[in-house]
C-alpha positions as CSV (number, residue, x, y, z in Angstrom):
1,X,9.0,-7.6,-13.8
2,X,7.0,-8.4,-10.9
3,X,9.1,-7.1,-8.7
4,X,9.0,-4.0,-9.9
5,X,5.3,-3.8,-9.4
6,X,5.6,-5.0,-6.1
7,X,7.5,-2.4,-5.1
8,X,5.2,0.6,-6.6
9,X,2.5,-1.3,-4.4
10,X,4.3,-1.3,-1.4
11,X,5.9,2.5,-1.7
12,X,1.9,3.8,-3.2
13,X,0.4,1.6,-0.3
14,X,2.2,3.7,2.2
15,X,2.2,6.9,0.5
16,X,-1.7,6.8,0.3
17,X,-2.0,5.6,4.0
18,X,0.5,8.8,4.6
19,X,-2.6,11.1,2.0
20,X,-5.8,9.5,4.2
21,X,-3.8,11.1,8.2
22,X,-4.7,14.7,7.6
23,X,-3.9,17.8,10.5
24,X,-6.8,17.9,12.2
25,X,-6.3,14.2,13.2
26,X,-10.1,12.6,11.4
27,X,-9.2,9.5,8.9
28,X,-10.2,9.2,5.6
29,X,-10.8,5.4,5.4
30,X,-11.2,5.0,1.9
31,X,-6.9,6.0,0.8
32,X,-6.5,4.3,4.4
33,X,-8.5,0.7,2.8
34,X,-6.6,0.9,-0.3
35,X,-3.1,2.1,1.4
36,X,-3.2,-1.6,3.0
37,X,-4.3,-3.4,0.5
38,X,-1.7,-2.4,-2.1
39,X,0.8,-3.2,1.0
40,X,-0.5,-6.1,1.8
41,X,-1.1,-7.0,-2.6
42,X,3.1,-5.9,-3.0
43,X,3.9,-8.0,-0.1
44,X,2.2,-10.9,-1.6
45,X,3.7,-10.7,-4.6
46,X,7.4,-10.2,-3.3
47,X,6.6,-13.3,-1.4
48,X,9.4,-16.0,-3.1
49,X,6.2,-19.0,-2.1
50,X,3.9,-16.9,-4.9
51,X,6.5,-16.9,-7.5
């Protein structure tokens, strides 16, 4: 269950970073920060040392 949640967090993080980069070139910071945080949490949960 933890593995599935971490994969969902990784996908959500990548999607949030994708949404934070608009075509005008101005980066929206809240989605970017949330995306990076989701990716980091997902990677920590996927790490076998934290199991």
